[in-house]
PDB file of N, CA, C, O and CB in Angstrom:
ATOM      1  N   MET A   1      61.596  89.725  84.606  1.00  0.00           N
ATOM      2  CA  MET A   1      62.797  89.396  85.831  1.00  0.00           C
ATOM      3  C   MET A   1      64.147  89.825  85.549  1.00  0.00           C
ATOM      4  O   MET A   1      64.719  89.663  84.471  1.00  0.00           O
ATOM      5  CB  MET A   1      63.002  87.817  86.122  1.00  0.00           C
ATOM      6  N   ALA A   2      64.665  90.427  86.663  1.00  0.00           N
ATOM      7  CA  ALA A   2      66.053  91.020  86.329  1.00  0.00           C
ATOM      8  C   ALA A   2      67.119  89.989  86.376  1.00  0.00           C
ATOM      9  O   ALA A   2      66.987  89.004  87.101  1.00  0.00           O
ATOM     10  CB  ALA A   2      66.450  92.159  87.316  1.00  0.00           C
ATOM     11  N   ARG A   3      68.080  90.153  85.700  1.00  0.00           N
ATOM     12  CA  ARG A   3      69.232  89.293  85.408  1.00  0.00           C
ATOM     13  C   ARG A   3      70.023  88.980  86.886  1.00  0.00           C
ATOM     14  O   ARG A   3      70.111  89.805  87.795  1.00  0.00           O
ATOM     15  CB  ARG A   3      70.252  90.101  84.257  1.00  0.00           C
ATOM     16  N   LYS A   4      70.459  87.895  86.910  1.00  0.00           N
ATOM     17  CA  LYS A   4      71.571  87.669  88.160  1.00  0.00           C
ATOM     18  C   LYS A   4      72.929  88.169  87.789  1.00  0.00           C
ATOM     19  O   LYS A   4      73.466  87.831  86.735  1.00  0.00           O
ATOM     20  CB  LYS A   4      71.785  86.040  88.567  1.00  0.00           C
ATOM     21  N   SER A   5      73.443  88.915  88.592  1.00  0.00           N
ATOM     22  CA  SER A   5      74.919  89.361  88.462  1.00  0.00           C
ATOM     23  C   SER A   5      75.842  88.436  88.855  1.00  0.00           C
ATOM     24  O   SER A   5      75.610  87.651  89.774  1.00  0.00           O
ATOM     25  CB  SER A   5      75.228  90.523  89.211  1.00  0.00           C
ATOM     26  N   GLU A   6      76.881  88.454  88.235  1.00  0.00           N
ATOM     27  CA  GLU A   6      77.968  87.264  88.616  1.00  0.00           C
ATOM     28  C   GLU A   6      78.969  87.956  89.537  1.00  0.00           C
ATOM     29  O   GLU A   6      80.101  87.500  89.698  1.00  0.00           O
ATOM     30  CB  GLU A   6      78.836  86.574  87.203  1.00  0.00           C
ATOM     31  N   HIS A   7      78.500  89.153  90.186  1.00  0.00           N
ATOM     32  CA  HIS A   7      79.174  89.797  91.332  1.00  0.00           C
ATOM     33  C   HIS A   7      78.534  89.371  92.488  1.00  0.00           C
ATOM     34  O   HIS A   7      77.318  89.234  92.349  1.00  0.00           O
ATOM     35  CB  HIS A   7      79.185  91.275  91.284  1.00  0.00           C
ATOM     36  N   SER A   8      78.981  89.120  93.583  1.00  0.00           N
ATOM     37  CA  SER A   8      78.246  88.980  94.866  1.00  0.00           C
ATOM     38  C   SER A   8      78.805  90.161  95.778  1.00  0.00           C
ATOM     39  O   SER A   8      79.861  90.774  95.626  1.00  0.00           O
ATOM     40  CB  SER A   8      78.484  87.455  95.561  1.00  0.00           C
ATOM     41  N   GLY A   9      77.718  90.348  96.885  1.00  0.00           N
ATOM     42  CA  GLY A   9      78.224  91.536  97.637  1.00  0.00           C
ATOM     43  C   GLY A   9      76.874  92.657  97.982  1.00  0.00           C
ATOM     44  O   GLY A   9      75.741  92.415  97.565  1.00  0.00           O
ATOM     45  N   PRO A  10      77.112  93.560  98.577  1.00  0.00           N
ATOM     46  CA  PRO A  10      75.747  94.370  98.940  1.00  0.00           C
ATOM     47  C   PRO A  10      75.500  95.106  97.719  1.00  0.00           C
ATOM     48  O   PRO A  10      76.412  95.239  96.902  1.00  0.00           O
ATOM     49  CB  PRO A  10      75.838  95.456 100.274  1.00  0.00           C
ATOM     50  N   LYS A  11      74.249  95.641  97.499  1.00  0.00           N
ATOM     51  CA  LYS A  11      73.984  96.262  96.376  1.00  0.00           C
ATOM     52  C   LYS A  11      73.978  97.891  96.677  1.00  0.00           C
ATOM     53  O   LYS A  11      73.339  98.341  97.628  1.00  0.00           O
ATOM     54  CB  LYS A  11      72.662  95.684  95.824  1.00  0.00           C
ATOM     55  N   TYR A  12      74.702  98.689  95.835  1.00  0.00           N
ATOM     56  CA  TYR A  12      74.588 100.130  95.746  1.00  0.00           C
ATOM     57  C   TYR A  12      74.020 100.551  94.597  1.00  0.00           C
ATOM     58  O   TYR A  12      73.608  99.861  93.665  1.00  0.00           O
ATOM     59  CB  TYR A  12      75.774 100.768  95.867  1.00  0.00           C
ATOM     60  N   ALA A  13      74.023 101.972  94.745  1.00  0.00           N
ATOM     61  CA  ALA A  13      73.358 102.535  93.626  1.00  0.00           C
ATOM     62  C   ALA A  13      74.192 102.414  92.451  1.00  0.00           C
ATOM     63  O   ALA A  13      73.590 102.548  91.386  1.00  0.00           O
ATOM     64  CB  ALA A  13      72.993 103.919  93.854  1.00  0.00           C
ATOM     65  N   ASN A  14      75.386 102.202  92.393  1.00  0.00           N
ATOM     66  CA  ASN A  14      76.061 101.926  91.367  1.00  0.00           C
ATOM     67  C   ASN A  14      76.512 100.263  91.166  1.00  0.00           C
ATOM     68  O   ASN A  14      77.550  99.799  90.694  1.00  0.00           O
ATOM     69  CB  ASN A  14      77.162 102.859  91.473  1.00  0.00           C
ATOM     70  N   GLY A  15      75.414  99.637  91.669  1.00  0.00           N
ATOM     71  CA  GLY A  15      75.785  98.296  91.367  1.00  0.00           C
ATOM     72  C   GLY A  15      76.576  97.513  92.598  1.00  0.00           C
ATOM     73  O   GLY A  15      76.527  97.852  93.780  1.00  0.00           O
ATOM     74  N   ASN A  16      77.130  96.671  92.191  1.00  0.00           N
ATOM     75  CA  ASN A  16      77.967  95.826  93.340  1.00  0.00           C
ATOM     76  C   ASN A  16      79.442  96.518  93.270  1.00  0.00           C
ATOM     77  O   ASN A  16      80.312  95.905  92.651  1.00  0.00           O
ATOM     78  CB  ASN A  16      78.074  93.950  92.966  1.00  0.00           C
ATOM     79  N   TYR A  17      79.674  97.418  93.708  1.00  0.00           N
ATOM     80  CA  TYR A  17      80.884  98.160  93.698  1.00  0.00           C
ATOM     81  C   TYR A  17      82.099  97.460  94.390  1.00  0.00           C
ATOM     82  O   TYR A  17      83.216  97.510  93.875  1.00  0.00           O
ATOM     83  CB  TYR A  17      80.620  99.454  94.336  1.00  0.00           C
ATOM     84  N   LYS A  18      81.852  96.785  95.609  1.00  0.00           N
ATOM     85  CA  LYS A  18      83.005  96.261  96.172  1.00  0.00           C
ATOM     86  C   LYS A  18      83.330  94.889  95.399  1.00  0.00           C
ATOM     87  O   LYS A  18      84.484  94.464  95.453  1.00  0.00           O
ATOM     88  CB  LYS A  18      82.798  96.080  97.733  1.00  0.00           C
ATOM     89  N   SER A  19      82.550  94.327  94.828  1.00  0.00           N
ATOM     90  CA  SER A  19      83.203  93.070  93.996  1.00  0.00           C
ATOM     91  C   SER A  19      83.847  93.567  92.701  1.00  0.00           C
ATOM     92  O   SER A  19      84.899  93.035  92.346  1.00  0.00           O
ATOM     93  CB  SER A  19      82.036  91.908  93.563  1.00  0.00           C
ATOM     94  N   TYR A  20      83.379  94.407  92.067  1.00  0.00           N
ATOM     95  CA  TYR A  20      84.029  95.217  91.055  1.00  0.00           C
ATOM     96  C   TYR A  20      85.461  95.758  91.442  1.00  0.00           C
ATOM     97  O   TYR A  20      86.330  95.589  90.587  1.00  0.00           O
ATOM     98  CB  TYR A  20      83.123  96.375  90.741  1.00  0.00           C
ATOM     99  N   GLN A  21      85.777  96.309  92.471  1.00  0.00           N
ATOM    100  CA  GLN A  21      86.817  97.119  93.041  1.00  0.00           C
ATOM    101  C   GLN A  21      87.518  96.021  93.397  1.00  0.00           C
ATOM    102  O   GLN A  21      88.687  96.115  93.025  1.00  0.00           O
ATOM    103  CB  GLN A  21      86.496  98.157  94.168  1.00  0.00           C
ATOM    104  N   LYS A  22      87.224  94.810  94.086  1.00  0.00           N
ATOM    105  CA  LYS A  22      88.072  93.817  94.276  1.00  0.00           C
ATOM    106  C   LYS A  22      88.915  93.086  92.927  1.00  0.00           C
ATOM    107  O   LYS A  22      90.118  92.827  92.887  1.00  0.00           O
ATOM    108  CB  LYS A  22      87.236  92.887  94.987  1.00  0.00           C
ATOM    109  N   LYS A  23      87.895  92.850  91.861  1.00  0.00           N
ATOM    110  CA  LYS A  23      88.474  92.636  90.624  1.00  0.00           C
ATOM    111  C   LYS A  23      89.466  93.339  90.065  1.00  0.00           C
ATOM    112  O   LYS A  23      90.434  92.798  89.531  1.00  0.00           O
ATOM    113  CB  LYS A  23      87.689  92.660  89.863  1.00  0.00           C
ATOM    114  N   TYR A  24      89.283  94.705  90.153  1.00  0.00           N
ATOM    115  CA  TYR A  24      89.910  95.726  89.556  1.00  0.00           C
ATOM    116  C   TYR A  24      91.340  95.698  90.363  1.00  0.00           C
ATOM    117  O   TYR A  24      92.367  95.722  89.683  1.00  0.00           O
ATOM    118  CB  TYR A  24      89.022  97.115  89.643  1.00  0.00           C
ATOM    119  N   ASP A  25      91.420  95.655  91.548  1.00  0.00           N
ATOM    120  CA  ASP A  25      92.615  95.860  92.665  1.00  0.00           C
ATOM    121  C   ASP A  25      93.403  94.602  92.191  1.00  0.00           C
ATOM    122  O   ASP A  25      94.627  94.699  92.098  1.00  0.00           O
ATOM    123  CB  ASP A  25      92.105  95.813  94.527  1.00  0.00           C
ATOM    124  N   SER A  26      92.855  93.561  91.920  1.00  0.00           N
ATOM    125  CA  SER A  26      93.633  92.142  91.707  1.00  0.00           C
ATOM    126  C   SER A  26      94.197  91.907  90.288  1.00  0.00           C
ATOM    127  O   SER A  26      94.936  90.968  89.992  1.00  0.00           O
ATOM    128  CB  SER A  26      92.628  90.890  91.993  1.00  0.00           C
ATOM    129  N   SER A  27      93.717  92.973  89.355  1.00  0.00           N
ATOM    130  CA  SER A  27      94.437  93.057  88.133  1.00  0.00           C
ATOM    131  C   SER A  27      95.824  93.252  88.052  1.00  0.00           C
ATOM    132  O   SER A  27      96.391  94.089  88.755  1.00  0.00           O
ATOM    133  CB  SER A  27      93.962  93.952  87.469  1.00  0.00           C
ATOM    134  N   LYS A  28      96.594  92.318  86.996  1.00  0.00           N
ATOM    135  CA  LYS A  28      98.223  92.623  87.049  1.00  0.00           C
ATOM    136  C   LYS A  28      98.570  94.048  86.897  1.00  0.00           C
ATOM    137  O   LYS A  28      99.613  94.421  87.435  1.00  0.00           O
ATOM    138  CB  LYS A  28      99.032  91.871  85.871  1.00  0.00           C
ATOM    139  N   LEU A  29      97.826  94.938  86.219  1.00  0.00           N
ATOM    140  CA  LEU A  29      98.308  96.376  86.182  1.00  0.00           C
ATOM    141  C   LEU A  29      98.182  96.913  87.303  1.00  0.00           C
ATOM    142  O   LEU A  29      99.195  97.467  87.729  1.00  0.00           O
ATOM    143  CB  LEU A  29      97.700  97.216  85.298  1.00  0.00           C
ATOM    144  N   GLN A  30      96.979  96.948  88.139  1.00  0.00           N
ATOM    145  CA  GLN A  30      96.925  97.380  89.438  1.00  0.00           C
ATOM    146  C   GLN A  30      97.891  97.019  90.524  1.00  0.00           C
ATOM    147  O   GLN A  30      98.317  97.733  91.431  1.00  0.00           O
ATOM    148  CB  GLN A  30      95.827  97.055  89.820  1.00  0.00           C
ATOM    149  N   ILE A  31      98.146  95.784  90.251  1.00  0.00           N
ATOM    150  CA  ILE A  31      99.287  95.212  91.278  1.00  0.00           C
ATOM    151  C   ILE A  31     100.412  95.739  91.046  1.00  0.00           C
ATOM    152  O   ILE A  31     101.011  96.264  91.985  1.00  0.00           O
ATOM    153  CB  ILE A  31      99.565  93.775  91.260  1.00  0.00           C
ATOM    154  N   LYS A  32     100.985  95.728  89.717  1.00  0.00           N
ATOM    155  CA  LYS A  32     101.979  96.474  89.405  1.00  0.00           C
ATOM    156  C   LYS A  32     102.290  97.904  89.695  1.00  0.00           C
ATOM    157  O   LYS A  32     103.406  98.308  90.023  1.00  0.00           O
ATOM    158  CB  LYS A  32     101.989  96.350  88.378  1.00  0.00           C
ATOM    159  N   LYS A  33     101.077  98.741  89.530  1.00  0.00           N
ATOM    160  CA  LYS A  33     101.243 100.123  90.080  1.00  0.00           C
ATOM    161  C   LYS A  33     101.296 100.310  91.437  1.00  0.00           C
ATOM    162  O   LYS A  33     101.835 101.336  91.853  1.00  0.00           O
ATOM    163  CB  LYS A  33     100.275 100.922  89.682  1.00  0.00           C
ATOM    164  N   ARG A  34     100.800  99.444  92.274  1.00  0.00           N
ATOM    165  CA  ARG A  34     100.802  99.318  93.611  1.00  0.00           C
ATOM    166  C   ARG A  34     102.191  99.168  94.296  1.00  0.00           C
ATOM    167  O   ARG A  34     102.623  99.758  95.286  1.00  0.00           O
ATOM    168  CB  ARG A  34      99.984  98.247  93.900  1.00  0.00           C
ATOM    169  N   GLN A  35     102.833  98.139  93.438  1.00  0.00           N
ATOM    170  CA  GLN A  35     103.994  97.691  93.954  1.00  0.00           C
ATOM    171  C   GLN A  35     105.377  98.748  93.721  1.00  0.00           C
ATOM    172  O   GLN A  35     106.416  98.803  94.378  1.00  0.00           O
ATOM    173  CB  GLN A  35     104.163  96.291  93.296  1.00  0.00           C
ATOM    174  N   GLU A  36     104.923  99.587  92.461  1.00  0.00           N
ATOM    175  CA  GLU A  36     106.001 100.689  92.441  1.00  0.00           C
ATOM    176  C   GLU A  36     105.800 101.883  93.316  1.00  0.00           C
ATOM    177  O   GLU A  36     106.720 102.665  93.554  1.00  0.00           O
ATOM    178  CB  GLU A  36     106.147 101.217  91.077  1.00  0.00           C
ATOM    179  N   LEU A  37     104.466 102.036  93.843  1.00  0.00           N
ATOM    180  CA  LEU A  37     104.270 103.304  94.729  1.00  0.00           C
ATOM    181  C   LEU A  37     104.714 102.789  96.154  1.00  0.00           C
ATOM    182  O   LEU A  37     105.103 103.580  97.013  1.00  0.00           O
ATOM    183  CB  LEU A  37     102.598 103.911  94.731  1.00  0.00           C
ATOM    184  N   ASN A  38     104.648 101.589  96.342  1.00  0.00           N
ATOM    185  CA  ASN A  38     104.961 100.980  97.589  1.00  0.00           C
ATOM    186  C   ASN A  38     106.393 100.994  97.528  1.00  0.00           C
ATOM    187  O   ASN A  38     106.965 101.280  98.580  1.00  0.00           O
ATOM    188  CB  ASN A  38     104.353  99.574  97.819  1.00  0.00           C
ATOM    189  N   LYS A  39     107.028 100.769  96.614  1.00  0.00           N
ATOM    190  CA  LYS A  39     108.553 101.048  96.377  1.00  0.00           C
ATOM    191  C   LYS A  39     109.212 102.259  96.805  1.00  0.00           C
ATOM    192  O   LYS A  39     110.159 102.404  97.579  1.00  0.00           O
ATOM    193  CB  LYS A  39     108.825 101.023  95.043  1.00  0.00           C
ATOM    194  N   GLU A  40     108.410 103.253  96.039  1.00  0.00           N
ATOM    195  CA  GLU A  40     108.768 104.542  96.287  1.00  0.00           C
ATOM    196  C   GLU A  40     108.605 105.123  97.590  1.00  0.00           C
ATOM    197  O   GLU A  40     109.439 105.913  98.031  1.00  0.00           O
ATOM    198  CB  GLU A  40     108.164 105.254  95.479  1.00  0.00           C
ATOM    199  N   ASN A  41     107.413 104.725  98.339  1.00  0.00           N
ATOM    200  CA  ASN A  41     107.242 104.706  99.438  1.00  0.00           C
ATOM    201  C   ASN A  41     108.229 104.537 100.526  1.00  0.00           C
ATOM    202  O   ASN A  41     108.455 105.301 101.465  1.00  0.00           O
ATOM    203  CB  ASN A  41     106.515 104.047  99.446  1.00  0.00           C
ATOM    204  N   ARG A  42     108.824 103.303 100.211  1.00  0.00           N
ATOM    205  CA  ARG A  42     109.985 102.685 101.123  1.00  0.00           C
ATOM    206  C   ARG A  42     111.076 103.765 100.856  1.00  0.00           C
ATOM    207  O   ARG A  42     111.549 104.381 101.811  1.00  0.00           O
ATOM    208  CB  ARG A  42     110.532 100.990 100.663  1.00  0.00           C
ATOM    209  N   LYS A  43     111.468 103.998  99.637  1.00  0.00           N
ATOM    210  CA  LYS A  43     112.675 104.626  99.164  1.00  0.00           C
ATOM    211  C   LYS A  43     112.742 106.080  99.860  1.00  0.00           C
ATOM    212  O   LYS A  43     113.773 106.581 100.309  1.00  0.00           O
ATOM    213  CB  LYS A  43     112.668 104.705  97.520  1.00  0.00           C
ATOM    214  N   ARG A  44     111.494 106.653  99.871  1.00  0.00           N
ATOM    215  CA  ARG A  44     111.746 107.882 100.763  1.00  0.00           C
ATOM    216  C   ARG A  44     111.232 107.892 102.114  1.00  0.00           C
ATOM    217  O   ARG A  44     110.862 108.967 102.586  1.00  0.00           O
ATOM    218  CB  ARG A  44     111.206 109.041 100.169  1.00  0.00           C
ATOM    219  N   GLY A  45     111.155 106.743 102.851  1.00  0.00           N
ATOM    220  CA  GLY A  45     111.341 106.628 103.974  1.00  0.00           C
ATOM    221  C   GLY A  45     109.864 107.018 104.779  1.00  0.00           C
ATOM    222  O   GLY A  45     109.866 107.520 105.903  1.00  0.00           O
ATOM    223  N   THR A  46     108.885 106.772 104.185  1.00  0.00           N
ATOM    224  CA  THR A  46     107.535 107.044 104.535  1.00  0.00           C
ATOM    225  C   THR A  46     106.549 106.043 104.758  1.00  0.00           C
ATOM    226  O   THR A  46     105.502 106.226 105.379  1.00  0.00           O
ATOM    227  CB  THR A  46     107.061 107.765 103.671  1.00  0.00           C
ATOM    228  N   TYR A  47     106.918 104.977 104.230  1.00  0.00           N
ATOM    229  CA  TYR A  47     106.062 103.655 104.317  1.00  0.00           C
ATOM    230  C   TYR A  47     106.110 103.024 105.517  1.00  0.00           C
ATOM    231  O   TYR A  47     107.123 102.619 106.087  1.00  0.00           O
ATOM    232  CB  TYR A  47     106.441 102.643 103.366  1.00  0.00           C
ATOM    233  N   GLY A  48     104.521 102.923 106.031  1.00  0.00           N
ATOM    234  CA  GLY A  48     104.509 102.337 107.514  1.00  0.00           C
ATOM    235  C   GLY A  48     105.020 103.317 108.419  1.00  0.00           C
ATOM    236  O   GLY A  48     105.039 102.832 109.551  1.00  0.00           O
ATOM    237  N   ASN A  49     105.412 104.408 108.399  1.00  0.00           N
ATOM    238  CA  ASN A  49     105.914 105.187 109.516  1.00  0.00           C
ATOM    239  C   ASN A  49     104.888 106.181 110.443  1.00  0.00           C
ATOM    240  O   ASN A  49     105.139 106.877 111.426  1.00  0.00           O
ATOM    241  CB  ASN A  49     106.980 106.033 108.893  1.00  0.00           C
ATOM    242  N   GLY A  50     103.519 105.922 109.640  1.00  0.00           N
ATOM    243  CA  GLY A  50     102.612 106.640 110.443  1.00  0.00           C
ATOM    244  C   GLY A  50     102.451 108.171 110.166  1.00  0.00           C
ATOM    245  O   GLY A  50     101.689 108.874 110.831  1.00  0.00           O
ATOM    246  N   ASP A  51     103.234 108.646 109.123  1.00  0.00           N
ATOM    247  CA  ASP A  51     103.234 110.101 108.904  1.00  0.00           C
ATOM    248  C   ASP A  51     102.195 110.723 108.202  1.00  0.00           C
ATOM    249  O   ASP A  51     102.064 111.947 108.178  1.00  0.00           O
ATOM    250  CB  ASP A  51     104.312 110.459 108.278  1.00  0.00           C
ATOM    251  N   GLY A  52     101.196 109.669 107.431  1.00  0.00           N
ATOM    252  CA  GLY A  52     100.015 109.953 106.919  1.00  0.00           C
ATOM    253  C   GLY A  52     100.305 110.606 105.471  1.00  0.00           C
ATOM    254  O   GLY A  52      99.471 111.347 104.949  1.00  0.00           O
ATOM    255  N   LYS A  53     101.399 110.325 104.919  1.00  0.00           N
ATOM    256  CA  LYS A  53     101.713 110.783 103.615  1.00  0.00           C
ATOM    257  C   LYS A  53     101.891 109.791 102.563  1.00  0.00           C
ATOM    258  O   LYS A  53     102.476 108.755 102.880  1.00  0.00           O
ATOM    259  CB  LYS A  53     102.831 111.523 103.672  1.00  0.00           C
ATOM    260  N   ASP A  54     101.442 109.950 101.235  1.00  0.00           N
ATOM    261  CA  ASP A  54     101.564 109.103 100.055  1.00  0.00           C
ATOM    262  C   ASP A  54     102.565 109.622  99.246  1.00  0.00           C
ATOM    263  O   ASP A  54     103.040 110.710  99.572  1.00  0.00           O
ATOM    264  CB  ASP A  54     100.337 108.973  99.291  1.00  0.00           C
ATOM    265  N   VAL A  55     103.056 108.954  98.073  1.00  0.00           N
ATOM    266  CA  VAL A  55     103.476 109.254  97.069  1.00  0.00           C
ATOM    267  C   VAL A  55     102.282 109.642  96.057  1.00  0.00           C
ATOM    268  O   VAL A  55     101.362 108.877  95.769  1.00  0.00           O
ATOM    269  CB  VAL A  55     104.311 108.268  96.741  1.00  0.00           C
ATOM    270  N   SER A  56     102.444 110.983  95.554  1.00  0.00           N
ATOM    271  CA  SER A  56     101.264 111.319  94.733  1.00  0.00           C
ATOM    272  C   SER A  56     101.900 111.659  93.380  1.00  0.00           C
ATOM    273  O   SER A  56     103.024 112.157  93.317  1.00  0.00           O
ATOM    274  CB  SER A  56     100.351 112.561  95.357  1.00  0.00           C
ATOM    275  N   HIS A  57     101.075 111.350  92.180  1.00  0.00           N
ATOM    276  CA  HIS A  57     101.434 111.702  90.958  1.00  0.00           C
ATOM    277  C   HIS A  57     101.255 113.003  90.347  1.00  0.00           C
ATOM    278  O   HIS A  57     100.096 113.418  90.323  1.00  0.00           O
ATOM    279  CB  HIS A  57     100.933 110.944  90.286  1.00  0.00           C
ATOM    280  N   LYS A  58     102.230 113.787  89.810  1.00  0.00           N
ATOM    281  CA  LYS A  58     102.087 115.052  89.573  1.00  0.00           C
ATOM    282  C   LYS A  58     101.463 115.041  87.998  1.00  0.00           C
ATOM    283  O   LYS A  58     101.272 113.957  87.445  1.00  0.00           O
ATOM    284  CB  LYS A  58     103.505 115.822  89.828  1.00  0.00           C
ATOM    285  N   LYS A  59     101.177 116.236  87.356  1.00  0.00           N
ATOM    286  CA  LYS A  59     100.972 116.025  85.851  1.00  0.00           C
ATOM    287  C   LYS A  59     101.958 115.851  85.002  1.00  0.00           C
ATOM    288  O   LYS A  59     101.828 115.425  83.855  1.00  0.00           O
ATOM    289  CB  LYS A  59     100.371 116.965  85.312  1.00  0.00           C
ATOM    290  N   ASP A  60     102.976 116.172  85.531  1.00  0.00           N
ATOM    291  CA  ASP A  60     104.127 115.812  84.797  1.00  0.00           C
ATOM    292  C   ASP A  60     104.611 114.662  84.649  1.00  0.00           C
ATOM    293  O   ASP A  60     105.446 114.462  83.768  1.00  0.00           O
ATOM    294  CB  ASP A  60     104.979 116.337  85.131  1.00  0.00           C
ATOM    295  N   GLY A  61     104.241 113.800  85.372  1.00  0.00           N
ATOM    296  CA  GLY A  61     104.575 112.313  85.508  1.00  0.00           C
ATOM    297  C   GLY A  61     105.526 112.166  86.712  1.00  0.00           C
ATOM    298  O   GLY A  61     105.883 111.045  87.076  1.00  0.00           O
ATOM    299  N   SER A  62     105.857 113.067  87.209  1.00  0.00           N
ATOM    300  CA  SER A  62     106.885 112.758  88.426  1.00  0.00           C
ATOM    301  C   SER A  62     105.864 112.522  89.818  1.00  0.00           C
ATOM    302  O   SER A  62     104.648 112.713  89.791  1.00  0.00           O
ATOM    303  CB  SER A  62     108.103 114.268  88.690  1.00  0.00           C
ATOM    304  N   THR A  63     106.531 112.128  90.862  1.00  0.00           N
ATOM    305  CA  THR A  63     106.111 112.001  92.165  1.00  0.00           C
ATOM    306  C   THR A  63     106.341 112.871  93.168  1.00  0.00           C
ATOM    307  O   THR A  63     107.473 113.352  93.122  1.00  0.00           O
ATOM    308  CB  THR A  63     106.483 111.038  92.559  1.00  0.00           C
ATOM    309  N   THR A  64     105.681 113.234  94.038  1.00  0.00           N
ATOM    310  CA  THR A  64     105.892 114.160  95.479  1.00  0.00           C
ATOM    311  C   THR A  64     105.417 113.242  96.553  1.00  0.00           C
ATOM    312  O   THR A  64     104.985 112.132  96.242  1.00  0.00           O
ATOM    313  CB  THR A  64     104.919 115.713  95.575  1.00  0.00           C
ATOM    314  N   LEU A  65     105.460 113.564  97.585  1.00  0.00           N
ATOM    315  CA  LEU A  65     105.075 113.330  98.821  1.00  0.00           C
ATOM    316  C   LEU A  65     103.788 114.089  99.148  1.00  0.00           C
ATOM    317  O   LEU A  65     103.852 115.301  98.944  1.00  0.00           O
ATOM    318  CB  LEU A  65     106.143 113.641  99.693  1.00  0.00           C
ATOM    319  N   GLU A  66     102.688 113.631  99.593  1.00  0.00           N
ATOM    320  CA  GLU A  66     101.324 114.484  99.760  1.00  0.00           C
ATOM    321  C   GLU A  66     100.674 113.782 100.874  1.00  0.00           C
ATOM    322  O   GLU A  66     100.841 112.576 101.060  1.00  0.00           O
ATOM    323  CB  GLU A  66     100.279 114.524  98.372  1.00  0.00           C
ATOM    324  N   ILE A  67      99.829 114.628 101.723  1.00  0.00           N
ATOM    325  CA  ILE A  67      99.053 114.168 102.752  1.00  0.00           C
ATOM    326  C   ILE A  67      98.096 112.988 102.066  1.00  0.00           C
ATOM    327  O   ILE A  67      97.706 113.120 100.905  1.00  0.00           O
ATOM    328  CB  ILE A  67      98.238 115.430 103.431  1.00  0.00           C
ATOM    329  N   ALA A  68      97.843 112.147 102.648  1.00  0.00           N
ATOM    330  CA  ALA A  68      97.377 110.871 102.120  1.00  0.00           C
ATOM    331  C   ALA A  68      95.625 111.397 101.721  1.00  0.00           C
ATOM    332  O   ALA A  68      95.158 111.246 100.593  1.00  0.00           O
ATOM    333  CB  ALA A  68      97.601 109.430 103.481  1.00  0.00           C
ATOM    334  N   SER A  69      94.955 111.923 102.710  1.00  0.00           N
ATOM    335  CA  SER A  69      93.813 112.235 102.722  1.00  0.00           C
ATOM    336  C   SER A  69      93.330 113.253 101.203  1.00  0.00           C
ATOM    337  O   SER A  69      92.341 113.136 100.479  1.00  0.00           O
ATOM    338  CB  SER A  69      93.709 112.875 104.139  1.00  0.00           C
ATOM    339  N   LYS A  70      94.343 114.107 101.149  1.00  0.00           N
ATOM    340  CA  LYS A  70      94.333 115.108  99.834  1.00  0.00           C
ATOM    341  C   LYS A  70      94.772 114.331  98.576  1.00  0.00           C
ATOM    342  O   LYS A  70      94.287 114.717  97.513  1.00  0.00           O
ATOM    343  CB  LYS A  70      95.418 116.440 100.019  1.00  0.00           C
ATOM    344  N   ASN A  71      95.493 113.450  98.556  1.00  0.00           N
ATOM    345  CA  ASN A  71      95.889 112.596  97.414  1.00  0.00           C
ATOM    346  C   ASN A  71      94.607 111.786  97.147  1.00  0.00           C
ATOM    347  O   ASN A  71      94.092 111.908  96.036  1.00  0.00           O
ATOM    348  CB  ASN A  71      97.215 111.635  97.735  1.00  0.00           C
ATOM    349  N   ARG A  72      94.072 111.017  98.007  1.00  0.00           N
ATOM    350  CA  ARG A  72      92.701 110.089  97.782  1.00  0.00           C
ATOM    351  C   ARG A  72      91.495 110.771  97.470  1.00  0.00           C
ATOM    352  O   ARG A  72      90.603 110.296  96.768  1.00  0.00           O
ATOM    353  CB  ARG A  72      92.315 109.284  99.021  1.00  0.00           C
ATOM    354  N   ALA A  73      91.478 112.119  98.110  1.00  0.00           N
ATOM    355  CA  ALA A  73      90.323 112.696  97.892  1.00  0.00           C
ATOM    356  C   ALA A  73      90.156 113.281  96.258  1.00  0.00           C
ATOM    357  O   ALA A  73      89.084 113.429  95.672  1.00  0.00           O
ATOM    358  CB  ALA A  73      90.233 113.786  98.990  1.00  0.00           C
ATOM    359  N   ARG A  74      91.206 113.498  95.838  1.00  0.00           N
ATOM    360  CA  ARG A  74      91.410 113.940  94.299  1.00  0.00           C
ATOM    361  C   ARG A  74      91.192 112.907  93.219  1.00  0.00           C
ATOM    362  O   ARG A  74      91.035 113.173  92.027  1.00  0.00           O
ATOM    363  CB  ARG A  74      92.849 114.424  94.075  1.00  0.00           C
ATOM    364  N   LYS A  75      91.197 111.538  93.831  1.00  0.00           N
ATOM    365  CA  LYS A  75      91.184 110.135  92.916  1.00  0.00           C
ATOM    366  C   LYS A  75      89.691 110.438  92.309  1.00  0.00           C
ATOM    367  O   LYS A  75      88.629 110.688  92.880  1.00  0.00           O
ATOM    368  CB  LYS A  75      91.326 108.383  93.946  1.00  0.00           C
ATOM    369  N   GLY A  76      90.066 110.304  90.800  1.00  0.00           N
ATOM    370  CA  GLY A  76      88.669 110.147  90.105  1.00  0.00           C
ATOM    371  C   GLY A  76      87.977 111.671  89.513  1.00  0.00           C
ATOM    372  O   GLY A  76      87.062 111.910  88.725  1.00  0.00           O
ATOM    373  N   LYS A  77      88.702 112.347  90.139  1.00  0.00           N
ATOM    374  CA  LYS A  77      88.148 113.822  89.591  1.00  0.00           C
ATOM    375  C   LYS A  77      88.869 114.358  88.289  1.00  0.00           C
ATOM    376  O   LYS A  77      90.045 114.108  88.029  1.00  0.00           O
ATOM    377  CB  LYS A  77      88.390 115.021  90.776  1.00  0.00           C
ATOM    378  N   LYS A  78      88.141 115.023  87.606  1.00  0.00           N
ATOM    379  CA  LYS A  78      88.657 115.428  86.436  1.00  0.00           C
ATOM    380  C   LYS A  78      89.268 116.653  86.544  1.00  0.00           C
ATOM    381  O   LYS A  78      88.637 117.626  86.956  1.00  0.00           O
ATOM    382  CB  LYS A  78      87.760 115.446  85.489  1.00  0.00           C
ATOM    383  N   ALA A  79      90.518 116.727  86.196  1.00  0.00           N
ATOM    384  CA  ALA A  79      91.374 118.062  86.369  1.00  0.00           C
ATOM    385  C   ALA A  79      91.432 118.811  85.033  1.00  0.00           C
ATOM    386  O   ALA A  79      92.047 119.873  84.947  1.00  0.00           O
ATOM    387  CB  ALA A  79      92.945 117.744  86.863  1.00  0.00           C
TER     388      ALA A  79
END
């Protein structure tokens, strides 16, 4: 008999992704990272203006503005 998972939500090939993601996104570290990026977006004048750009991290640690879809599509890929 299969074990019951402590996470709720729809089942996916990799398990209960949504509940794991919710837990991860609510961690103190992720909240801090999100706050910093939102602050940088506001500073650059791109937060909430509908231009479709995000602050993207470069390999050298600096940040730049980049189209959100390109920035998010790269997430998780090993470079």
